[in-house]
C-alpha positions in Angstrom: -4.8 -35.1 -15.9 -7.2 -35.2 -13.0 -6.3 -32.8 -10.2 -6.4 -34.4 -6.8 -5.6 -32.8 -3.4 -3.2 -35.1 -1.5 -1.7 -34.8 2.0 2.1 -34.6 2.3 4.7 -36.1 0.1 4.0 -38.7 -2.6 4.2 -42.3 -1.5 6.0 -43.2 -4.7 8.8 -40.9 -5.7 9.8 -42.9 -8.8 10.6 -40.5 -11.6 10.7 -37.4 -9.5 13.7 -35.2 -9.5 16.1 -35.2 -6.5 15.6 -31.5 -5.9 11.8 -32.1 -5.5 12.4 -34.9 -3.0 14.8 -32.6 -1.1 11.9 -30.2 -0.6 9.7 -32.9 1.0 12.6 -34.0 3.2 13.1 -30.4 4.3 9.5 -29.8 5.1 9.2 -33.2 6.9 12.3 -32.4 9.0 10.5 -29.3 10.2 7.2 -31.2 10.8 5.4 -28.9 8.4 1.9 -30.1 7.4 1.1 -29.4 3.7 -1.2 -30.5 0.9 -0.1 -31.3 -2.6 -1.5 -31.4 -6.1 0.3 -33.1 -9.0 -0.3 -31.7 -12.5 1.1 -31.0 -15.9 3.9 -28.5 -16.2 2.7 -25.0 -15.5 4.7 -22.2 -16.9 2.6 -19.1 -16.1 0.3 -17.7 -13.4 -2.5 -18.0 -15.8 -2.0 -21.7 -16.2 -2.1 -22.1 -12.4 -5.8 -21.0 -12.1 -7.3 -24.5 -12.0 -4.7 -25.7 -9.5 -5.4 -22.5 -7.4 -9.0 -23.6 -7.1 -8.1 -27.0 -5.9 -5.5 -25.7 -3.4 -7.7 -22.8 -2.2 -4.5 -20.9 -1.5 -3.0 -17.7 -3.1 -0.6 -18.6 -5.9 2.1 -15.9 -5.7 4.4 -14.6 -8.3 8.0 -15.6 -7.7 10.2 -13.2 -9.6 14.0 -13.7 -9.8 15.5 -10.3 -10.2 19.0 -8.7 -10.4 20.6 -5.3 -10.7 22.2 -4.2 -14.0 25.6 -5.3 -13.0 24.3 -8.8 -12.0 26.0 -8.5 -8.6 22.9 -8.4 -6.4 20.0 -10.9 -6.8 16.5 -10.9 -5.3 13.5 -13.2 -5.1 10.3 -11.1 -5.0 7.1 -12.7 -3.8 3.9 -10.9 -4.6 0.2 -11.8 -5.1 -0.4 -13.4 -8.5 -2.9 -10.8 -9.5 -0.6 -7.8 -8.7 1.3 -6.2 -11.5 5.1 -6.0 -11.2 6.6 -2.7 -12.2 10.3 -2.7 -12.7 10.6 1.1 -12.3 8.8 1.1 -9.0 10.9 -1.7 -7.4 14.1 -0.4 -8.9 13.6 3.0 -7.3 12.9 1.5 -3.9 16.1 -0.6 -4.1 18.1 2.4 -5.2 19.4 0.8 -8.4 19.4 2.3 -11.9 17.6 -0.6 -13.4 16.2 -3.9 -12.0 15.6 -6.6 -14.4 14.8 -10.3 -14.5 17.8 -12.4 -13.6 19.5 -14.7 -16.0 18.4 -18.3 -15.7 22.0 -19.4 -15.3 22.2 -17.6 -11.9 18.7 -18.9 -11.0 19.8 -22.5 -11.5 23.2 -21.8 -9.9 21.9 -20.3 -6.7 18.4 -21.8 -6.3 18.7 -25.0 -8.3 15.5 -24.0 -10.2 14.7 -23.5 -13.8 12.3 -21.0 -15.4 8.6 -21.8 -14.7 9.5 -23.5 -11.4 10.6 -20.5 -9.4 9.6 -20.9 -5.7 10.5 -19.5 -2.3 11.5 -23.0 -1.4 14.4 -22.7 -3.7 16.1 -20.6 -1.1 16.9 -23.8 0.8 19.5 -24.4 -1.9 21.1 -20.9 -1.5 23.5 -21.8 1.3 25.8 -18.8 0.7 23.0 -16.3 0.7 23.4 -14.9 -2.8 19.7 -14.1 -3.1 17.8 -11.6 -1.0 14.2 -12.4 -0.3 11.6 -9.6 -0.8 8.0 -10.1 0.2 5.1 -7.8 -0.7 3.2 -7.0 2.5 -0.1 -7.8 0.8 0.9 -11.5 0.6 0.8 -11.7 4.4 -2.9 -11.1 4.5 -3.5 -14.6 3.1 -3.9 -17.6 5.4 -2.2 -20.0 3.0 0.5 -19.8 0.3 0.8 -22.0 -2.8 4.2 -22.7 -4.2 6.1 -25.3 -6.3 8.5 -27.8 -4.7 11.2 -26.5 -7.0 9.5 -28.2 -10.0 6.4 -27.0 -11.8 4.7 -30.4 -12.0 3.5 -30.2 -8.4 2.1 -27.4 -6.2 1.9 -27.2 -2.4 -0.5 -25.5 0.0 1.3 -24.3 3.1 0.0 -22.3 6.1 1.3 -18.8 5.8 2.2 -18.8 9.5 4.4 -21.9 9.0 6.0 -20.3 6.0 6.9 -17.1 7.9 7.7 -18.5 11.3 9.3 -21.9 10.5 10.3 -22.4 6.9 11.9 -19.1 6.0 13.8 -18.9 9.2 15.1 -22.5 8.6 16.3 -21.4 5.2 18.2 -18.6 6.9 16.9 -15.9 4.5 15.6 -13.0 6.5 13.0 -11.3 4.3 12.6 -7.6 3.5 9.0 -6.6 3.4 8.0 -4.2 0.7 4.8 -2.3 -0.1 4.2 -2.2 -3.8 1.7 -0.2 -5.8 1.6 2.7 -3.3 -0.2 4.4 -6.2 -2.3 2.2 -8.4 -3.6 2.9 -11.9 -6.9 1.3 -13.0 -7.8 2.3 -16.5 -7.2 6.1 -16.6 -7.8 6.5 -12.8 -5.1 6.8 -10.2 -5.8 5.5 -6.7 -3.9 5.3 -3.4 -5.4 2.5 -1.5 -9.1 3.3 -1.2 -8.5 6.9 -2.0 -9.3 7.9 -5.5 -6.9 10.6 -6.7 -8.2 11.5 -10.1 -8.7 10.5 -13.7 -5.5 10.9 -15.6 -2.0 12.0 -14.6 -2.8 15.8 -14.4 -5.8 15.2 -12.2 -3.8 13.0 -9.8 -1.0 15.6 -9.7 -3.4 18.3 -8.9 -4.9 16.3 -6.1 -1.6 16.1 -4.3 -1.1 19.8 -4.9 -4.5 20.5 -3.3 -4.0 18.0 -0.5 -0.4 18.3 0.8 -1.2 16.1 3.8 -1.9 13.1 1.5 1.3 13.9 -0.4 3.2 13.8 2.9 1.7 10.4 3.7 2.9 9.1 0.3 6.3 10.5 0.8 6.6 8.9 4.2 5.6 5.5 2.8 8.2 5.8 0.0 10.9 6.9 2.4 10.2 3.9 4.7 10.3 1.4 1.9 13.3 3.0 0.2 15.5 2.9 3.3 14.4 -0.6 4.2 15.6 -1.8 0.9 18.9 0.0 0.7 22.0 -2.1 1.5 24.1 -1.1 4.4 26.8 0.5 2.2 24.2 2.5 0.3 22.6 3.7 3.6 26.0 5.0 4.8 26.7 6.7 1.5 23.2 8.3 1.5 23.6 9.5 5.0 27.0 11.0 4.2 25.6 12.7 1.1 22.5 13.9 2.9 20.3 12.2 0.3 16.6 12.5 0.7 13.7 10.8 -1.0 11.3 13.4 -2.2 8.0 12.8 -3.7 6.1 15.4 -5.7 3.1 15.4 -8.0 5.5 15.4 -10.9 6.7 11.9 -10.0 3.5 10.3 -11.5 3.2 9.2 -15.0 0.7 7.2 -17.1 2.9 4.0 -17.5 1.4 0.7 -16.6 
């Protein structure tokens, strides 16, 4: 199938699902300009690479997550080339274990099936069951690529329109997160542009030798942890005098 960049909604909607058409109606109601590419069904980020080249927009990962009790649900948006670490996000949310949400809830709340997850599915979550999480690095991009709730089309939307018009219209205030505070590349640990050391022990020793950098990391973890805690959790944490402490021993070699 030849990939062609089109402007706006398809002129002929024959054979397209009603939930896809709803997306075009929603965007048109907001006077949002966008470009579109129709393609074969794409199930993974890897499969999106050719479409990504045509759109010239970042294709983000859209991860539907929930806590262990399946009582809290999240939609996490992050750059497609960034790794998602359950342990890292779970600790920021203050939950014992964060995992991928069951597709039953995904379809119930977002009217989306696996492979088609999109931020635009939040327009279907009228009762606000799903909390939107956005990795701050995504905001550096001028455009965002996403599905119109079906993985046989992809849209290119101005990031400013997404943040200032579309998300507010869906009434899902995002929580901005900063993932990969400490990154691991091969055997090396890094914090942004700062190289900590090769291997876990070297990275731990770096923080022991440079307490100022350890303080910066702890501050970043504290900020993100408290932003992500629910109101009840914040009250409980304050009452208990809970603190978020980061030490060299918090680093491991897990990917």
